[in-house]
N, C-alpha and C positions, 0 to 999 in steps of 0.2 A: 604546706606545699608537698611534703613527702606523701601525705595521705592521698592527695589528688593525683600525684604521679603514679602511686601504686594502683589507684583506681583506674586511671587511664591506660596503664600498661597491662591491666587485667592480670596482674601478677599474683594470682593465687599460687599456692605452693607447687601445685602440679605444673602449671603453665610456666612458672619461673624455672623449674628444673629442665623443662623441655627446650626453652628458648635460650638458655644460658650456655655459653661456651666455656668449657672447663679448662683451667690452666693449672699447671704444676710448676710453679716458679716461673722460669723462662721458657718452659716447654709447653707444648699444646698437645694434649693427649686425650683420648676418650676416657670417660669416667669409668667405663666398664673394666679398665685395666686394674683398678684398685678394689673392685667389688669381689668379695669372696664367693666362691661357688656355693650355691645353696645345697641344702641337704638333698639326698637322693629322693626321699619321699616327696619333699616339697616341689622339687624340680619336675619329678615325674607327674605330680598332680597338675602342675601348671601346664605341662605340654600335652597331657592326655585329655584335655577338655575338648570335646567335640573333634576327635581326630578325623572324622569323615569330612570335615570342612577345611582340611589342610592346615590346621593350627600346628600340628606336630612338625610337619615339613617346614612351615614358616619359621618356627623357633630354631630348628636345626640349621636352616640356611643362614639366618641372621647370626647365629652363634659362630658358624664357619666364617662369615664375613668379618665378624669382630676379631677372630683369631688372626686373620690376614692383616687387618688394619693395625692391630696391636704390634705386629712385627715391622711396621713401617717406621722409618726414623722420625724422631719428634720434630714438629714444625711450629713456627710461630704464627701470629695472627695473620700474616701476609702469605702464608703458605710456604715460606722459606725454611729449609731444613736447618736444624740446630745440632751442633756437635755430631755431624755426620762425617765419619772417617772416609776419605776418598777410596773408591774401589780401584784395585789395580786394573790396568788396561786389559790384560788377558782374562780377567774374571768379570768384566763388566757385562758382557753378553749373557753369561750364565746367570748373573745376578738379576738382570732384567727378565730373562726367560722364565726363571722360576716364579717371579711375581706374576708375570703374564699368564702362565698356566694356572696358577691358583685363582686369579681373578676370573678367568674364563670358566673354570669349573663352578665357582660360586654364582656367576651370571646364569649358567644353565640351571642350577638348582633354584634360584630365585624365579626364573621364568617358568619352570615346571610347576611350582607351587601356587602361582597366581590363579590359574583356572579353577583350582580347588578351594580357593578362599572366597567367601561371599560376604564377609563383614566389610561394609563400605569404607570405614576409616582405616582398617588394616590394609585394605587394598590400596588406598592412597599412599600410605607409608611404604608399602611394598613396591609400588610403581616408582616412587622417588628413589628407592634403593636400587632398583633395576637400572634406571637411567644413569644414576651416579656411578654404578659399577661399570656399565657399558662405556661411559665417558673415561673412566680410569683405564679400561682395557685399550681404548683407542689412544689414549695418551701414552701408555707404555709402548704400544706399537710404533707410534711416531718417534719415541726416543730410541727404540731399537733401529729403526730405519736411519735416523740421524747418526747413529753411532757407527754402523758398518756399511751404510750406503746400499742396502739391499732391501727389496720389498718382501722377500720370502725368507722365512727362518725355519729351521728344522731342529726339533728337540728330541732326537732319537734317544740320546743317552739319558736325559732327564725323564722321559716317558718310560723308559725301561726300568729305571730305579723306582718310579712311582707305580709301576704295574699298569700303565695305560697304553693306549694306541693312538695314532694320529686322528682316528675317527672320533675319539672322545673330546677333541678340541675343535669340533665343528662349530662355527659361530653363525648363529641365525638371528634374524631380526625378531624381537619380541612380537608376539601375535597381537597383543592388545593395542599396539601403536596403529595397526591397520584396522582392527575391529572397532575401535572407538570412532573411526571416521568412515565406517563401511557404508552407511546410508548416503552420506554426501558423495563419496566416490562412485558408488553404483549409479546414483542419479546423474552425476557428471558424465559417466561413460555412456549411459543410455541416451542422454541428451545429445552427446557428440555423434553417436551413431544415427540418431534421428535427424540431426541437422545435415549430416553427409548424405543421407538418403533423400532428403528434400532438395538438396542442391543438385543431386544427379537428376531428379525429376524435372527441375526447372530448365527451360530452354536457354534463357539468358539471365542467370542469377546476378543480383547486385547485393552490395553490402547492406543497403537499407532493408531489402527483403529479408535477409538473414537475421538482422537485428530485430526487426518486427516479429519474425517468427519466434525468436528466442525470448523476447519480453512477453509476448502474448501467450505463449504456451508454457511459461515457467510454472505457473500455479497449477494449470491442468496437468502438466507432466508430473508435478510433485504428487498430485492425487493419484495419478496412474501408477506411479512407482509404489506409493503406499499400498495401493490395492494389490500390486504384484508381489509384495513382500511375503516371504515364506511364513506359513502359519506355525505358531508355536506348538509344542507337544500337547499342551492343554487344549488348544483349539482343535487339533486333530482328533483328540479323544471325544470332544463335544460333537464334532461332525459324525464320528462313528456311532455315538450314542443316539444322535438324532435319526440316523438311518435305521438303526436297530429298533428304535421305539417309534416308528412311523405308524401308519394307519393299521397295518396288520401286525400287531405286536406279537401275537402268539405264534405266528408263522415265521416271521423274519429273524427271530433270535436264533433259529437253528440253521439258517441258510448262510453260506459264505457271502462276503460283501460283494464280490464281483458277479455273483450269480443271483443276487437278491432281486434286482429289477426285473429280470426275465421271469422269475417265479411269480412275482407279484402281478406282472402283466398277464400271465397265463391263468392265474387263479382268480382274476377279477371277474370271471363270468358268474352267472347266477347258478351255482351248484351247491350241493349240501356241504356241510362242514366235514362230514366223514369222507366224502369224495376228495375234498381238498387235501386232507391229511394223508390219504392213501397215495395221491399223486405226488405230494411233497416227499413222502417216504421213498417212493420209487425213483424220483429224480435225484435225491441225495445219494441213494445207494448206487445208482448208475454213475454218478459223478465220482464217487470214491473208488468204484471199481475201475473206471477208465484211468484214473490217476495211478492206481496200484499196478495196473497192467502196463502202463507206459514206463514206470520205474523198473519193473521186472524185465521188460524188453531191453532197456538200456543196460542193465546189469549183465544180461546174457550176451549182448553184443560186445561189451567190454571184456568179459571173460573169454570169448572166442577170438578176440583180437580184431574184430570187425570195426570197432570205433574206439575213439579215445575217451577216457573218462573226463567228466567235468572237473574244473579246477577245485582243488581242495579248499575248504573254508579255513582261513587262518584262525589262530587262537584269539587274536585281537582284531575285531572288525572295525574298519574305519568309520562306517556309518553309525555304529553304536557309540564310538568315541565322540563323533560330532553331535549326536543326540544328547549324550551326557553333558558335553560342553555347553550346548544351547540351554539345557535345563539349569545348569549352574549360572549361566549368564542371566537367565530370566529371574532367578532368585536374587542375584545381585542387583539387577535393575529395579526390582520391586523394593528392596531395602534402600537403595539409593534415592528413589522417589519419595519414600516415606521420610527419609532424613532431610531432604531438601524442603519438603513441605513444612516439617516441624521447625527447621531453621528459619524459614521465612516468617512463620508465625511468631517465633520467639524474638526475631529481629524487630518486627514492628512493635511488639509489646514492650521491648526493652527501650526503644526510642520514646514511646509514649510515657513510660513511667519514670525513667531515669535520665533521659536525654537532656532535658532542660536544667536539671540540678547539676549534672556534670559540666555542662557548658558554662553555667554561671560560676561555679566554684573554680573552674579552670581560668576563667576571665579574671576573677578576683586575685588569684595567685600570680597570674602574669602581670597584672597591674602593680602588685606589690613588688615583683621582681624588677619592673621598670623603675620604680621609685628608688629601690635600694641601689641599683646600678647607677642611677643618676647621682645619688649622694656620694658614691664612691669615686666616680669618674668626673663628676661635675658637668656631665652632658648626658643626653639620652643615648642609650646604646642602639646599635643596628639590630633590627629583628631578623632572625635567620629566614632565608628563603625556603621555598618548598623543596628545592633540590638538596638543600642542606638538612632537611628534616623538620623544619618549622619549630614548634615548641618541644618536639622530641629531643632536639639538640640541646635545649635548655635543661630538661629534666633527666637527661641520661646520667647514668652512674659514672663517676670519675674517681680515679685513684688520687692519692695524695700528690704523687709526682705530676699528674696532669693538672691539678689545681695550682701547684706551685709554678709550673710553667705558664699557666694562663695568667696568674697574677703578675708574674715578672714581665710578661709581654704587655700587660695592661699599663703598668706604672713605669717600667724601665725598659723601653724598647731598645733592643740592641742595634747598633749601627756597625756596618762593615768597616773594619779597620784597614787602612791602607798599609801595605807592606813597605817598610822602610828599605832604603837601598842597602844598608849594612846588615839587614836581618838575614838570618840563615835560611837557606832554601829548605823547603820541606823534604823530609826523608822519603826516599823511594819506598813504595810498599814492598814488603817482603815477598819473594816469589812464592806462588801458590804451590801447594803440594801436587806432585804429578798424580794423575789418575782421574777418574770420572767422578763428578759430583752431581747429585740428583738436582735437577732444576725445580723451581717452585711449582707447586701443584695446587690448584683451586679445588680439584675434585676430592682430594683428601679432606679438605675443610668441610665440604658438603657431606661426605660419608661419616665423618666424626659427629657432625650435628645430627644426622639421622640416627646413628647408634645411640647418642645421648637421649634422643626423643624416645626411642624404643626402651632404653633402660629406665627412664624416669616414669614410664606409665605402663607399658605392656609386659615388662619382664616378670613382675610379680602380681599381675592383675588376676584376681580370682573371677572366673567366668562360669561358675556353676549355675548362677542365676540367669544366664543368657544362653539357653540351649539352642535358640533359633538364630543366633548370631546377628541380632539387630544392632542398630547404631548405638553408640555410647552418648548419653545425654550430657555428660560433663564436657566432653570435647566439643559437642555442638554449641553449648553455652560459651565456651572459650572462644570459638570462632565468631559467634554473634557479638560478643563483647569487644573483640578485637576489631571487627569491621565497623561496628557502631562508633567505637572510640576513635577510629581513624577519620571517619566523616566529621565527627564533632571537632576534632583537632583542626581539620582543614577549614571549617567554618569559623572557628574562633581565631585562627591565624589571619584570615582575611579581615576580620573585625579589628584585631589588634594592630595590624599594619595601618589600617585606616585611622584609628585613634592616635597612633604614634606619629603619623604625619601631621595631624592637627595639633598635637602637643608640641612638636618641633616648630611649627609655624607660630604658635602662641608664645613660646619662649623667645622667638626672634622679634617679638613686639609687632607682629603682623596680624591682621584680622583676616581670618579665613573667609573667603567668599566663594560661594559655589559658582561653578562655571555658568555663564549665561546660556539661556535656552537657544538663542539665535547667535550663530557665529558669523562674523562678517565674511562675505564671499571672497574678499581680497586675501584673507589669511588662509583660505582653504588651499591645500595642495593635493592635487589629484595623484593618488598612488598608482604608479604604472606597474601592472602585474605582468611579469614576463611569463608567457606561455611557452611550453616546450614544443618540440616538433609535432607532438600529437594534438596540440591545441586543447580544446575542451571536450574531446571525445572520451567517452566513458569506457570502462573495462569491457562492458558487454559489446559495445560497438567494435572495439579493437579485437576482442576474441572472435566475434563473428567474421571480421575481415580475415583473420588468420585461418579460420576454418574454410572460408571461401577460397583463399589462395592455396589451400592444400597443405599448409604448414603444420597444423595440429593433426596428429596421427593417433588412432586408437591403439591401446596397449593390448597385445596378445595375452591370452590366458595361459601364461607359462610360469611355472614355479621354479625356485632354485633347486628343488630336489629332482626336477625333470632333467637337469643337466648332469649327466652320469660320468663318473670317472673314479679313479683309484689313485692312491699315493704311490710315489716312486721312492724306493728305499736305497737306490744306488748312490753311493757316495760321489761318484763322478758327476752324475746329473745334478746332485745337490750343490757340489762345488762350482759347477758352471752356472748355477742360478737359473736352471731351466725349470719352469713350474709345471705342475699338473693341474687337472681340472679342480680338485679340492683346494689346492693352493690359490688358484685364481678366484674361486668363489669366496674364500675367507678374506683375501686381501681387498676385494671389491666391496664386500659387506662391511669391513672395518673402515675403509677410507671413504666410501660413498654411501653405503646403505644405512648405517646407523646415524650418521650426521644428517642425512636427508629426512629420515623418518622421525627424528626427535629434535625439537628445537633446543632442548637443554644440552644434548650431546653436541649439537652443531656449535653452540656458543662456547662450550668447554674444551673443544679440541682445535688444533690448528686448521686453518683454512686450506682445503684441497679440493678445488672445484673443476679441475681439468684432468682428463685421462684419455689415453689413446689405446684402442684395442687393435692390435696388429697380429695377423696370422693368416695361414692359407685359407682358401674358401672352404666353408663347411665345418669349421672347427668350433662353432658355438658363439661367435661374437655377437650377432644380432639377437640370438636366443638369450644370452646373458643380459643384454641391454633391456629387453622387454621384461625379463624376470626381475631385475632390480627395480624397474619402474612399477611393476605390479605390486611387489612386496613393500615398497615405500609409499605407494599411492601417488606417484609423481605424474605430472602432465608430460607428454612426449611431444616435442616440437622439432620438426625436421628442417634442418638448414643445409641439406645436401645440394650439390650443384644441379642435380636433375630436377629438384623441386623448385629451386630459385631461378631456373633458366628463363630468361626473358622477363623477369619481374624485378621491380624496384631498381630501375636503372637511374644512375646519377647519384651524386653525393647527398643531395637533399632527401631523396627517397630512401637511401640507406640509413641516414640519420633518423628518419621517421620510423623505419622498421626496427632499428635498434631501440628507440624509445618505447615503441609498442611492445616489443618482446620483454623489456625490463618491467614495464607497467603490468602486463598480463602475468608474467612470471612471478612477480612479487605478490600480486593479489591472489593468485591461485597456487602458491607454493605448497609443496616442493615442485620444482620444474626441472626437467632435463632437456637440454638442447643436444641434438646429435647431428654429426656431419658424416655422411657415408661417402666413400670414394674420395678420401683425403688426398690421394695422389693427383687429382685434378685441381685441387685448390692450392697445393704446394708443389708445383712441378719443378723438375730440375732445370728445364729450359722454358722460361716463361714465353708465351706466344705474344702476338701483337695485341696492343691495348685496344679492346673493343668491349661493347656492352654484353657480348655473349661469352667473353672469356671468364671461366670459373675462377681464375687466379685473383679476380678483383675482390673476392670475398675473404682473402687472407687478412688484410688490414681490418676488415669489418669484424672478424672474430676476435682479433686482438683488442680492438676498441670495446667490444661487448664485454669481454672479461675484465677490462680495466674499470668499467662502470659499476661492477658489482661491489657492494659495501659489506661491512661486517654484519653478519646476521642474515644475509640473503641466502636462502636455501635453494640455490640454483647451481647447476653443474653443466659442463660441456664435455661431451664424449665424442671422440672421433673413431671412425672405423676405416680400416684399409687392409687390402690383401695384396697390394703392390707397393710396399714402402721403398723398394729399390729405385722407383722413379720419382721419389719425393726429395725435396731439398731438406735434408735432416735438420739443419740449423733453424730454418724458419718453422719447420713442423714442431720442433721441441720448444720453441719460444712460446707457442700457444699451448701445447699439451705437455705439462711438466712431468707426468708419469706415464710410462709405457708398460702396458700389460701384454706380454707375448703369449699367443695362443699356438703352441706347437701341435703337430699331429699327435694323436693319442699314442702312448707307449703301450707295452704289452698288458700291464695291469688294467689300464683304462679300457683297452679294446676288449679284454675278457669281461669286464663289468658291463660294457655296452652290449655285447652279444647276449649275455645272460638276461639283461633287463629287457631287451627288445624281443627276445624269444619268449620270455615269460608272459608277455602280453597276449600270446597266442596259445590255443589248447594243444601244446606239444610236449606234454610231460613225459610221454613214453616215446622216445626217439633214439636213434642211433648216432647222435651228433657228438662230436668231440670238440668242445668249445676251445680247448687249448690249441688244437690244430688250426682252427679258423682264425684265431687271434694271431697266430704266427704268420699265416698266409696273407693277412690284411695289414701287414706292417707298412706304414706310410700312408694308409688310407685315413680319411677324415670321418667324422661322425655321420655326415650327410651321405657319403659314399657307402658306408656300412648299412645305413638305413635303406638306401637305394637297392642294394643287393638283396636284402631280406624281402623288400616289397616285390621285387621281380620274381623271386623264387617262390615265396609263400603267398601267392595270389589266391583269390577265392576258389578258383577251379582246383588248384592243387590241394587246398585245405579240405575240400569236400571228398577227396579220395582217401580211402582207408588203407594207406600205405605209409610205412614209417619214412621219416625224413632222414636223409643221409648227407654226409659231407660232400659227396660227389656232385650233388645238385648245386651247391654253393660254389664249388671249385669250377664247375663249368661256366657259371655266370661270371666269376672273377677272371677267368681266362679271356673273356671278351672285353674286359675293361683295360684301359691303359694304366699301367702301374706307375706311381709317382717316381720320378728319377731321384737318384741320390744327389745330383748336382743342385736340384731345387732345394732340397733339405739343407745342404751345406750353405747355399746362398742365404737362406733364412738365418742360420746360425751365425754367419759372418756379419750380417746386418745387425743382429742382436748384440754382437760383441762390440759394435761401434757406438752403442748408446752410452752417453756420458756416465749414467748411474752404474751401468755394468762395469765400465772401465774403472770407476772409483772403487767399486766393490772388489775388483781383482787387485787393485793397488793396496787396499786394506788387507786383503788376504796375504799378500806378499810381506807386508809389515808384520803381521801376526806370525807368519812362518819364520821370519827372521828372528823375531823375539823368542819363539819357542826354541829355535836352534841355539841361541845364546844362553837361554836358561839351562838347556841340556848340557852345554859345555861347562857352565858354571857348576852344575851339580856334579859333573865328573871330576 
């Protein structure tokens, strides 16, 4: 039986090391903690293999991740910390902050080395490490929020000691999470745009028409999208070569590509070869002379101050980086396809050659196990269900303690003893030590398992014989054997359950009779299937209806890096918990972006699916909403009062809409629902009850969020610029977290002016950006953009006259300046939020504790 178990577990020495969790007594630690560092030459040899493919960076990033995990407190099999000394309350935030910074830096390194790695199996391991590290970062952030009741944390002292800046802690969503789904998302976006265009063209569109268009055009649209896919660099080179080697090979190879067709057309007349060559020479010389003359004229105008120079080419061109990235992705895709083809071939061959023998041997051992258990217990045992693992639960390795407990439970089952009246009461548990204790973490378990997998196979692997970084055949065979063994186990489990039932019937002196072919109609019970509010409507039909009603919105092409801002280093602003644009981007990425983009991160972190964006108009709320949807690949569904006005009237129709949103959102997850103008849904003074009153959607949103289950990657985001007219209690019952968008401070305004002016050819100007930043205090991003567009229009840019501050000051003088009362009203409303009040109460406690410590020290 042991031989069969080892065969089915595919436990060769390599696989067993990778799949085994390493224990050190009662502690759970990575095996790498006991491994000695290899010699310098050996380690250098392992890391220098094919450095162009990112192996060196990969080994360095994994080594840094190991150093961080090694410093974590030991945990048991359930993720609970063992022998962890409680951290003092005043040191808890520093303890969590240091871990948070280290994990963020490792996450950035792992994400950077992924595009350079083309080995398919290394990339799989690296992606798992990235997602586990991202989950650990989100987990630490949730613990920090739970500790001091604040969404924003500042690490100025720690960053100064480490020699870092806040920009080094910028958190971004890994690119591969979106790139892996790029084809599906682009098809979905183009299909949505096409459906909206067809709806606008129809005079009286109906749901059936939209569904028919969707179903009938899906295949043709897929072909159209495949045709419009950008050509790879290899295809581009082939096209160029085909143009150069056309009918006139001797002539075309010396002519520029864009001038080639004109030359061929003019030289297609019946003239001698010498005349063709003379004309070709004259045309080429004239083309080069015109190009040189134009360049000299531009240089002369720039030297005389009559025109501005063209923008200087940066050292790192983004187009070159994208082209290099696409080439690496093409190499990886080629190796991935080769690996999958080889895996499928080996899988079929394995089942043909060894499948029957493994199934028969497993069946014989299971039958022997049944007979032995019957002789011990006097009855046939219960066979484990699929949820319990089937025959894997029988053949799993057990310790001596586990076997003793199992035998004792089998022969001497314990009964609960009733407590006598005179018995002593149980002692009260000893009071816990004051301080903070680390909660259990499942992400540490996954990180330790990945590090053990790296250590058991890749740490000392010699790759001199794999210069092209193709797949590893040993790992492919391990995967094939694991998948084939799983299928064989499932089939044998079904067969053994069937035979076990027959054996039980035979022991009960009953004759097993198969069920009759015809069942009497009297005994038949018709099962009533309860259909939901949507009935039997498919996802396509529901999606078409949402598009027809205008609820599904296309996502704008906005990136997170387009939202410009800078950090605020003032202690007063940090103490008041007033965020800046980088702080807002980081917290939204951590709480919403990473969980929505990765299913693993979503399951490993606490659920946070509601968020309110509140701030003055033009501060970037809608822009950030579209940016997070674009980078996570989420569908955007509008539930604003303006969109739902006059639609879905009555309780039944609202229940129908709720079921449709959940069904479509689950099928096309991730999905983001957003509600604009929340002040209309949660008013201070509710108006009369009517079908047009937007306040009727408040209970609808609460019921929608209560219907979400664990694992549903859906979120609700609210937007408002008038929260003073909202009922705060009802608003915060739906939106648990509030993201405040203040007007940009001096640093963010300076970054905005520089970034917006850099898009224009204004390198030689007499502008003082610092003065403009001070003059635009209280202005939003939209207002600054409005000023620049009004001053630097096309007519003004065509003039060869330097730009000065006076032109912007003149435009600013005609605009109404934001009042200080409005800014103070926003700050007063922000102070009334329960989380901000809890944060200030925590600050008072910490200040009092510091004061007492200072007195004790004196």
